[in-house]
Every structure is written in C-alpha cells, then in structure tokens.
C-alpha positions in Angstrom: 139.9 78.3 160.4 137.4 75.6 160.0 138.0 74.2 156.7 141.9 73.1 156.5 143.3 70.4 154.4 146.6 68.8 155.3 149.4 69.1 153.0 152.4 66.9 153.5 155.9 68.0 152.9 156.2 65.8 150.1 152.9 66.9 148.1 154.3 70.7 148.4 157.7 69.3 147.3 156.2 67.9 143.8 154.4 71.1 143.3 157.9 73.1 143.8 159.6 70.6 141.4 157.0 71.1 139.0 157.5 74.8 139.0 161.4 74.9 139.4 161.2 76.7 142.5 163.7 74.9 144.7 164.2 72.5 147.7 161.6 73.0 150.4 163.0 73.8 153.7 159.9 74.9 155.6 156.0 74.4 155.2 154.0 76.0 157.7 150.2 76.6 158.0 148.6 79.9 158.2 146.1 80.0 160.9 144.2 83.3 159.3 141.7 82.9 156.3 138.1 81.8 156.2 137.6 80.4 152.8 141.1 78.8 151.7 143.8 76.6 153.3 147.0 78.3 153.2 150.8 77.6 153.9 153.9 79.5 154.1 156.1 77.7 152.1 160.1 78.3 152.2 162.5 76.8 149.9 166.0 77.1 148.5 166.4 78.1 145.1 169.1 76.8 142.6 170.8 80.5 143.1 171.1 79.1 147.0 169.0 82.1 148.5 165.9 81.4 150.2 162.4 82.5 148.5 159.2 82.7 150.3 155.9 81.7 148.8 152.4 81.2 149.8 150.5 78.0 148.6 146.8 78.2 148.6 144.2 75.3 148.2 141.0 76.5 147.4 138.2 75.0 149.4 135.0 76.9 148.1 136.0 78.4 144.7 135.9 75.7 141.9 138.5 75.0 139.0 136.4 76.6 136.6 135.9 79.8 138.8 139.4 80.2 139.6 141.1 81.5 136.3 139.3 84.9 136.7 140.9 85.4 140.0 144.4 84.2 139.2 144.9 85.5 135.9 143.7 88.7 137.4 146.6 88.7 139.9 149.0 87.7 137.2 147.7 90.7 135.0 148.1 93.4 137.9 151.4 92.1 138.8 152.8 92.2 135.3 151.8 95.6 135.1 153.6 97.1 138.3 150.4 96.7 140.8 151.8 95.2 144.0 149.9 92.0 144.1 151.3 88.3 144.8 151.9 86.9 141.3 150.9 83.2 140.8 153.9 81.1 139.6 153.4 79.5 136.3 154.8 76.3 135.0 156.5 75.8 131.7 153.4 75.8 129.7 152.0 78.7 131.5 149.5 77.1 133.4 149.0 78.6 137.0 146.3 76.7 138.6 147.4 73.0 139.9 145.9 70.1 142.1 147.4 69.3 145.7 145.7 67.0 148.0 142.9 66.5 145.7 142.1 70.4 145.6 142.7 73.2 143.2 145.9 74.9 144.3 148.3 77.8 143.2 151.5 79.1 144.6 152.0 82.7 145.0 155.1 85.0 145.8 154.7 86.0 149.4 154.4 89.9 150.3 156.9 91.5 152.8 155.6 93.1 155.9 152.6 92.6 158.0 149.0 94.1 158.5 148.5 97.7 159.9 145.4 97.3 161.8 145.6 100.9 163.5 146.0 103.0 160.2 146.6 107.0 160.0 146.4 109.4 156.9 149.7 108.0 155.6 148.5 104.5 155.4 145.4 105.9 153.7 147.2 107.9 151.2 149.4 104.8 150.0 146.1 102.7 149.8 143.9 105.1 148.2 146.7 105.7 145.5 147.3 101.9 144.9 143.8 101.2 144.8 143.3 103.8 141.8 146.5 102.4 140.2 145.0 98.8 140.4 141.6 100.0 138.9 143.6 101.5 135.8 145.8 98.5 135.5 142.5 96.3 135.2 141.0 98.0 132.3 141.9 95.9 129.7 141.7 92.7 131.8 139.9 90.3 129.0 138.3 88.1 131.4 134.6 88.9 133.4 133.0 88.0 136.2 130.5 89.8 138.0 130.9 90.7 141.6 129.4 87.4 143.2 128.3 89.6 146.5 126.6 92.1 144.8 122.9 93.2 144.3 121.8 89.9 142.8 123.0 88.1 145.8 121.5 90.4 148.2 118.2 90.2 146.7 118.6 86.3 146.7 119.7 86.0 150.4 117.9 88.9 152.3 114.5 87.1 152.3 116.3 84.1 153.9 117.7 86.4 156.7 114.6 88.2 157.7 113.1 85.4 160.1 115.9 85.7 162.1 116.0 89.5 162.7 114.1 91.8 164.9 111.6 94.5 163.7 113.9 97.3 163.7 116.8 95.1 161.7 114.0 94.1 159.6 112.8 97.3 158.4 116.3 98.6 157.9 117.5 95.8 155.7 114.2 95.7 153.7 114.4 99.5 153.1 118.1 99.9 152.4 117.7 97.0 150.0 114.9 99.0 148.1 116.9 101.9 148.2 119.7 100.1 146.5 117.5 98.5 143.8 116.2 102.0 143.0 119.8 103.1 142.8 120.9 100.3 140.2 117.8 101.4 137.8 119.0 105.0 137.8 120.8 106.7 135.0 123.6 107.7 137.2 124.5 104.3 138.2 124.2 103.2 134.6 126.9 105.7 133.8 129.4 104.5 136.6 128.8 100.6 134.9 129.4 101.8 131.3 132.4 104.2 131.9 133.8 103.8 135.5 133.8 100.2 136.2 136.2 97.0 135.9 138.0 94.5 138.0 137.7 95.4 141.8 139.2 93.8 144.8 135.6 94.0 146.5 137.2 93.0 150.0 140.2 95.4 150.7 140.3 95.6 154.4 143.0 96.1 156.6 144.1 92.7 156.9 144.4 92.3 153.1 147.1 95.0 152.8 150.7 94.8 153.7 153.3 97.3 154.7 157.1 97.2 155.8 159.2 99.7 157.7 160.0 102.5 155.5 162.4 105.7 155.6 161.7 107.5 159.0 160.1 106.9 162.0 156.7 105.3 161.7 156.8 105.5 157.9 155.8 102.2 156.9 155.8 101.6 153.0 153.1 99.5 151.5 154.2 96.3 149.9 151.0 95.0 148.3 147.4 93.9 148.2 146.4 90.2 148.4 143.4 87.8 148.8 141.6 88.5 145.6 139.2 85.6 146.0 136.1 88.0 146.3 137.2 90.0 143.2 134.6 90.5 140.4 133.8 93.4 137.7 131.7 96.2 139.2 132.0 100.0 139.6 135.2 101.2 140.9 133.5 103.5 143.4 132.1 100.4 145.2 135.5 99.4 145.7 136.5 102.9 147.2 133.6 102.6 149.1 134.4 99.1 150.6 137.9 100.7 151.6 136.4 104.0 153.1 134.2 102.1 155.4 137.1 100.0 156.9 140.2 102.1 156.5 138.8 105.4 157.6 136.2 104.7 160.3 136.0 104.5 164.0 135.7 100.8 164.5 133.9 101.2 168.1 130.8 103.1 166.5 131.0 102.9 162.6 131.6 106.7 162.2 133.6 107.7 159.3 136.6 109.6 160.2 136.3 112.5 157.6 139.6 113.8 157.7 141.1 110.5 157.1 138.5 109.8 154.3 139.3 113.1 152.5 142.9 112.0 152.6 142.1 108.6 151.1 140.0 110.0 148.1 142.5 112.8 147.4 145.3 110.0 147.3 143.0 108.0 145.1 142.2 111.0 142.7 145.7 111.9 142.4 145.9 108.9 140.1 142.2 108.5 138.8 139.9 111.7 139.3 136.5 110.8 140.1 133.8 111.8 137.7 131.0 114.4 139.0 128.7 111.3 138.9 131.0 109.5 141.2 131.1 112.1 143.4 127.2 112.8 143.6 127.0 109.0 144.2 129.7 108.3 146.8 127.1 108.5 149.9 124.7 106.0 148.1 127.7 103.6 147.4 129.3 103.9 151.2 125.5 102.5 152.0 126.0 99.6 149.3 129.4 98.5 150.8 128.0 98.6 154.4 125.0 96.8 153.4 127.0 94.0 151.3 129.0 93.3 154.5 126.1 93.6 156.9 124.2 90.9 154.7 127.3 88.6 154.3 127.8 88.4 158.1 124.3 87.9 158.8 124.2 85.3 156.3 127.5 83.5 157.8 126.3 83.7 161.3 122.6 82.3 160.5 122.8 80.2 157.2 126.5 79.0 157.5 127.8 76.6 155.0 128.9 73.1 156.1 132.3 73.1 157.7 132.2 77.1 157.4 133.3 80.1 159.9 134.6 78.6 163.4 133.3 81.9 164.6 131.4 84.1 162.4 132.3 88.1 162.4 129.7 90.1 164.3 127.0 91.7 161.9 126.2 94.6 164.3 129.3 96.2 163.4 128.2 96.9 159.6 124.6 97.6 160.9 126.2 100.6 162.9 128.1 101.5 159.7 125.0 101.3 157.5 123.0 103.6 160.1 125.9 106.1 160.5 126.1 106.4 156.5 122.2 106.8 156.2 122.4 109.4 159.0 125.3 111.3 158.2 126.1 111.1 154.3 129.3 112.1 153.4 130.7 113.8 150.2 134.3 114.1 149.3 133.9 117.6 148.0 131.2 120.1 148.4 128.2 119.4 146.2 127.7 122.9 144.8 131.0 122.5 143.3 129.9 119.8 141.2 127.1 121.7 139.7 
C-alpha cells in the first residue's frame, strides 16, 4: 500500500490501555488495503487469554465522516450480523487518534479469503447480505453512496480525454442509460421501499471463511471493510456481489448457475420485489460501471500518495459489455407479469 502511517508499540499500548483490552504482545502491519493503514494487534487480556484485533488508521476519511461507518458496524454487530465490532471506551466513544490520524480498533475476524468461490460460498454470502440489509433498516445515520451516480457524473468528463473512441462511446452511453434509469418510476420505488445502508464493495477479499464441518465446507465468519458504505438501493449491493462472486474472472461472463444460487439464498431471507427483479439487469450494469469508472479514475487521476498499482480498468469494461450484451434475470420475466 502507498499510504502507511508508522505506529509504535507504545502508541498501540496507549490505546489498548484506554480501552482496557490488555497487554500488547504483537503489532504487525497489514500489507493489503489501499485506503487505510491497518495493523494486526494481539494482546493478553485480563483473563490471561490471547485476544486479536485490527487497528485501522484512516488516511482518506475524516473524523466527521467516520461515525457513519463505525456506528454502522457497531449497529450490525449488535444485531447479530457477522462484522467486526468497534471497541468503545468508558464513554461509548469508538473513534480515537493514533499517530495524528483518526483511528479505531475492531475485532479480528477468524479465517481467510475464498478467492475461488463455489455455489456453497455464494449461498452463505447471499443469505448474510440479506440479513445485513434487514438489520440496517433502523440505522439512524444517513450518508449517500459516495461512489454513486452523482460521482460518476462528476468524474466521467474528466476521464474522457484519456480514452479511445470505443471506450468513450461506451462510457458516455452507459452514463446516459443510468441517468435515465435513475429518473424512472421503478427506480424511485427502489429508493423509497428497498434501500438502506449497503456495503457497496463486498468483493471476495472483503469476506472471511474458516474451515467447517465436512471436507471443503467452509463457514462464513464475516464481512469487513465497510469504508465505501452508504445508503443506496439494496439491489445495487446485490449486483456488486454478483459481478464479483458469480463471474468468470477471465472474461467477465456471469456464471448463471452460481448467480441463481446467490439470489435464491438472498431471497430466502429477503424476497425481491417484482420491480427489483425487473431492474436487476440494469443494476448489474450500474455496478459494473461504478467499478470501471473508479478504476479508470485511480489509473488516470490518482490522488497524491494513492495506489502503488491501480487495478486494471479493462476487467470491469469487459464485465459491463457482458451485462449489456447478455442481460440476466434471476427468474423469467413472464412470471413477474
């Protein structure tokens, strides 16, 4: 990662002392991540047992923005959703300062990533995603999805000079399509009745699994990295997941059998409305556009001290072209009439 703030053992111990979490035994920087500084923190608690946490120093988000994300994680964890819960001090505060940066310490999830998921993994992620959406319905804080349509409209004109004619044509036409969608009655229904806090970035590397019963039967232990979360349609969150968990990474093709399992698991917890089913192909396009635009932005207009190596934008260009040429419905449209 390009942005990295050094934290000394003494600084980490000061926060542990403030939170009454125990005596530091290990402090190790985490190489993954592109937005924040992260450390694995192991300590011995008053009970004599080893406890494991993650310390995050926020390099991009401000102390004014952070309560939305941290309180959302707290809200979800307290309602049984498997997410890292921020630790609070005696006054209930969960945002602190370490090395001059806003910081928080959260529980460390067990297990590891599953970068080659099958239908069994998709089933668990789909059901837990719906559980998360329902648990967030009464969350009182509000922040829009900061990488939504308004952001696309702002940055696409800045990106066009860097693109070839075919890329410019696709980007401008898809933005126009999404603007038209956002102005439709169907989309207004989604915003009014089927929206709330979403993760907005629930890729394979933001979910953890650990070995379960039976060979190859891993158990989902949690979702993490909520720092792109915002209030948006639940269907957009579902589409983001389908475009990562249920695709052939080589060509962006949707693996429909896996996608059907994912949606069925989601609907076992929160059934989709008829409008959601009808608009799913359009939201799959929106989710592909969001990450194509952000990867183009990171490549051509990087922030100072940003990514060491930007993700390849062409991946989500391929995904978008696939979603346009082969729209996918989770159930036959005639059954929705």
